One Martini backbone bead per residue (centre of mass of N, CA, C, O) as a GRO file, in nm:
protein
  186
    1UNK     BB    1   0.054   0.064  -0.018
    2UNK     BB    2   0.290   0.265  -0.008
    3UNK     BB    3   0.340   0.267  -0.313
    4UNK     BB    4   0.064   0.373  -0.393
    5UNK     BB    5   0.070   0.628  -0.222
    6UNK     BB    6   0.325   0.744  -0.354
    7UNK     BB    7   0.222   0.760  -0.645
    8UNK     BB    8  -0.019   0.951  -0.579
    9UNK     BB    9   0.142   1.177  -0.453
   10UNK     BB   10   0.295   1.239  -0.712
   11UNK     BB   11   0.057   1.280  -0.911
   12UNK     BB   12  -0.078   1.515  -0.702
   13UNK     BB   13   0.142   1.665  -0.529
   14UNK     BB   14   0.191   1.560  -0.257
   15UNK     BB   15   0.374   1.603   0.051
   16UNK     BB   16   0.227   1.350   0.194
   17UNK     BB   17   0.122   1.031   0.251
   18UNK     BB   18  -0.112   1.093   0.470
   19UNK     BB   19  -0.294   1.247   0.244
   20UNK     BB   20  -0.358   0.952   0.155
   21UNK     BB   21  -0.676   0.791   0.093
   22UNK     BB   22  -0.857   0.496   0.092
   23UNK     BB   23  -1.147   0.371  -0.099
   24UNK     BB   24  -1.431   0.260  -0.260
   25UNK     BB   25  -1.578   0.555  -0.271
   26UNK     BB   26  -1.707   0.862  -0.265
   27UNK     BB   27  -1.944   0.815  -0.076
   28UNK     BB   28  -1.801   0.664   0.158
   29UNK     BB   29  -1.588   0.882   0.213
   30UNK     BB   30  -1.786   1.114   0.272
   31UNK     BB   31  -1.930   0.984   0.505
   32UNK     BB   32  -1.682   0.946   0.684
   33UNK     BB   33  -1.585   1.248   0.694
   34UNK     BB   34  -1.847   1.375   0.785
   35UNK     BB   35  -1.861   1.227   1.054
   36UNK     BB   36  -1.590   1.326   1.165
   37UNK     BB   37  -1.629   1.638   1.137
   38UNK     BB   38  -1.920   1.670   1.279
   39UNK     BB   39  -1.818   1.652   1.577
   40UNK     BB   40  -1.769   1.982   1.572
   41UNK     BB   41  -2.055   2.047   1.554
   42UNK     BB   42  -2.315   2.284   1.608
   43UNK     BB   43  -2.588   2.412   1.675
   44UNK     BB   44  -2.626   2.645   1.396
   45UNK     BB   45  -2.450   2.565   1.207
   46UNK     BB   46  -2.298   2.588   0.879
   47UNK     BB   47  -2.359   2.475   0.543
   48UNK     BB   48  -2.235   2.416   0.200
   49UNK     BB   49  -2.412   2.350  -0.102
   50UNK     BB   50  -2.478   2.226  -0.433
   51UNK     BB   51  -2.688   2.186  -0.724
   52UNK     BB   52  -2.436   2.069  -0.909
   53UNK     BB   53  -2.398   1.819  -0.753
   54UNK     BB   54  -2.340   1.526  -0.651
   55UNK     BB   55  -2.490   1.336  -0.415
   56UNK     BB   56  -2.215   1.247  -0.272
   57UNK     BB   57  -2.179   1.582  -0.202
   58UNK     BB   58  -2.453   1.604  -0.015
   59UNK     BB   59  -2.589   1.390   0.174
   60UNK     BB   60  -2.372   1.362   0.398
   61UNK     BB   61  -2.396   1.661   0.493
   62UNK     BB   62  -2.703   1.684   0.539
   63UNK     BB   63  -2.731   1.457   0.746
   64UNK     BB   64  -2.539   1.575   0.956
   65UNK     BB   65  -2.683   1.843   0.992
   66UNK     BB   66  -2.951   1.730   1.089
   67UNK     BB   67  -2.835   1.567   1.336
   68UNK     BB   68  -2.695   1.864   1.454
   69UNK     BB   69  -2.861   2.133   1.388
   70UNK     BB   70  -2.797   2.239   1.105
   71UNK     BB   71  -2.744   2.456   0.840
   72UNK     BB   72  -2.846   2.464   0.497
   73UNK     BB   73  -2.681   2.589   0.215
   74UNK     BB   74  -2.767   2.688  -0.116
   75UNK     BB   75  -2.631   2.660  -0.443
   76UNK     BB   76  -2.666   2.780  -0.746
   77UNK     BB   77  -2.739   2.753  -1.099
   78UNK     BB   78  -2.708   2.783  -1.446
   79UNK     BB   79  -2.901   2.627  -1.681
   80UNK     BB   80  -2.788   2.742  -1.952
   81UNK     BB   81  -2.453   2.664  -1.865
   82UNK     BB   82  -2.378   2.514  -1.580
   83UNK     BB   83  -2.304   2.736  -1.377
   84UNK     BB   84  -2.208   2.879  -1.107
   85UNK     BB   85  -2.347   3.094  -0.868
   86UNK     BB   86  -2.156   3.337  -0.724
   87UNK     BB   87  -2.369   3.496  -0.566
   88UNK     BB   88  -2.486   3.254  -0.414
   89UNK     BB   89  -2.220   3.174  -0.285
   90UNK     BB   90  -2.168   3.437  -0.128
   91UNK     BB   91  -2.434   3.435   0.033
   92UNK     BB   92  -2.377   3.156   0.178
   93UNK     BB   93  -2.118   3.288   0.339
   94UNK     BB   94  -2.241   3.499   0.547
   95UNK     BB   95  -2.270   3.271   0.794
   96UNK     BB   96  -2.010   3.129   0.847
   97UNK     BB   97  -1.928   2.850   0.759
   98UNK     BB   98  -1.785   2.544   0.828
   99UNK     BB   99  -1.875   2.429   0.535
  100UNK     BB  100  -1.764   2.362   0.188
  101UNK     BB  101  -1.928   2.199  -0.089
  102UNK     BB  102  -1.775   2.095  -0.405
  103UNK     BB  103  -1.716   2.076  -0.742
  104UNK     BB  104  -1.496   2.070  -1.000
  105UNK     BB  105  -1.703   1.891  -1.172
  106UNK     BB  106  -1.963   1.805  -1.359
  107UNK     BB  107  -2.120   1.501  -1.422
  108UNK     BB  108  -2.361   1.612  -1.615
  109UNK     BB  109  -2.223   1.891  -1.767
  110UNK     BB  110  -1.892   1.946  -1.752
  111UNK     BB  111  -1.843   2.170  -1.576
  112UNK     BB  112  -1.602   2.405  -1.455
  113UNK     BB  113  -1.491   2.523  -1.173
  114UNK     BB  114  -1.357   2.800  -0.986
  115UNK     BB  115  -1.173   2.676  -0.751
  116UNK     BB  116  -0.978   2.894  -0.646
  117UNK     BB  117  -1.202   3.102  -0.591
  118UNK     BB  118  -1.378   2.931  -0.398
  119UNK     BB  119  -1.165   2.886  -0.186
  120UNK     BB  120  -1.114   3.179  -0.117
  121UNK     BB  121  -1.403   3.249  -0.033
  122UNK     BB  122  -1.428   3.035   0.192
  123UNK     BB  123  -1.177   3.125   0.358
  124UNK     BB  124  -1.282   3.414   0.410
  125UNK     BB  125  -1.521   3.256   0.585
  126UNK     BB  126  -1.377   3.020   0.753
  127UNK     BB  127  -1.390   2.759   0.576
  128UNK     BB  128  -1.421   2.455   0.492
  129UNK     BB  129  -1.305   2.229   0.226
  130UNK     BB  130  -1.490   2.024  -0.017
  131UNK     BB  131  -1.380   1.828  -0.299
  132UNK     BB  132  -1.513   1.699  -0.596
  133UNK     BB  133  -1.278   1.539  -0.842
  134UNK     BB  134  -1.367   1.286  -1.004
  135UNK     BB  135  -1.452   1.412  -1.288
  136UNK     BB  136  -1.166   1.555  -1.344
  137UNK     BB  137  -0.915   1.365  -1.309
  138UNK     BB  138  -0.922   1.217  -1.604
  139UNK     BB  139  -0.895   1.524  -1.767
  140UNK     BB  140  -0.700   1.660  -1.545
  141UNK     BB  141  -0.493   1.820  -1.364
  142UNK     BB  142  -0.392   1.778  -1.006
  143UNK     BB  143  -0.253   2.028  -0.802
  144UNK     BB  144  -0.268   2.051  -0.467
  145UNK     BB  145  -0.048   2.288  -0.428
  146UNK     BB  146  -0.161   2.519  -0.598
  147UNK     BB  147  -0.368   2.629  -0.396
  148UNK     BB  148  -0.165   2.713  -0.180
  149UNK     BB  149  -0.002   2.908  -0.359
  150UNK     BB  150  -0.224   3.084  -0.497
  151UNK     BB  151  -0.400   3.145  -0.202
  152UNK     BB  152  -0.264   3.093   0.079
  153UNK     BB  153  -0.399   2.816   0.082
  154UNK     BB  154  -0.597   2.518   0.154
  155UNK     BB  155  -0.723   2.233   0.105
  156UNK     BB  156  -0.882   2.012   0.307
  157UNK     BB  157  -1.045   1.833   0.085
  158UNK     BB  158  -1.005   1.574  -0.180
  159UNK     BB  159  -1.160   1.405  -0.428
  160UNK     BB  160  -0.986   1.259  -0.693
  161UNK     BB  161  -1.029   0.938  -0.758
  162UNK     BB  162  -1.144   0.663  -0.977
  163UNK     BB  163  -1.243   0.337  -0.987
  164UNK     BB  164  -1.395   0.040  -0.950
  165UNK     BB  165  -1.219  -0.007  -0.653
  166UNK     BB  166  -1.118   0.304  -0.605
  167UNK     BB  167  -1.054   0.574  -0.379
  168UNK     BB  168  -0.929   0.911  -0.339
  169UNK     BB  169  -0.813   1.090  -0.052
  170UNK     BB  170  -0.734   1.429   0.019
  171UNK     BB  171  -0.541   1.548   0.295
  172UNK     BB  172  -0.418   1.832   0.454
  173UNK     BB  173  -0.485   1.902   0.725
  174UNK     BB  174  -0.402   1.797   1.026
  175UNK     BB  175  -0.687   1.799   1.144
  176UNK     BB  176  -0.809   1.623   0.921
  177UNK     BB  177  -0.630   1.380   0.974
  178UNK     BB  178  -0.721   1.344   1.269
  179UNK     BB  179  -1.017   1.288   1.210
  180UNK     BB  180  -0.975   1.034   1.035
  181UNK     BB  181  -0.787   0.816   1.140
  182UNK     BB  182  -0.612   0.624   0.983
  183UNK     BB  183  -0.538   0.318   0.871
  184UNK     BB  184  -0.221   0.204   0.806
  185UNK     BB  185  -0.321  -0.058   0.630
  186UNK     BB  186  -0.473   0.113   0.388
   0.00000   0.00000   0.00000
């Protein structure tokens, strides 16, 4: 596993091996990390999800929010061109959400979100960021350190890639890695 983890860390330009976590699929990884992260949420906290996302990046967050008495803010998209409504995104950030979840690219419409800009906006609101990049990973490079350099911030977690048998989760922040508490044998 260490060789696989090392190869993926190189492929995605991760700085440490423990930033790479394996799982069965995007949905199960997102359920697992949403459950781990939500332990920190308090009633009244807010999270942000988008109507452009795949259900695997919505349902785990919404279920955890409901279980913990948190508010879910929804970001709309423009049906004419399939792009995220940045005004709706900014408005959803006004409540200082705990977490913002969005996709790198739409699985249904193939539109690519302005990820660096969205990360910057979310971090300006002091939110954690979770990005589903499964649909983008096979079609374009993902340099996970680019976001840290470009925006002087870093993505908190990013689901990177999948095949029929495995999904890769990239965890950046030490606190996020601590929440995950990965099994070293995975």
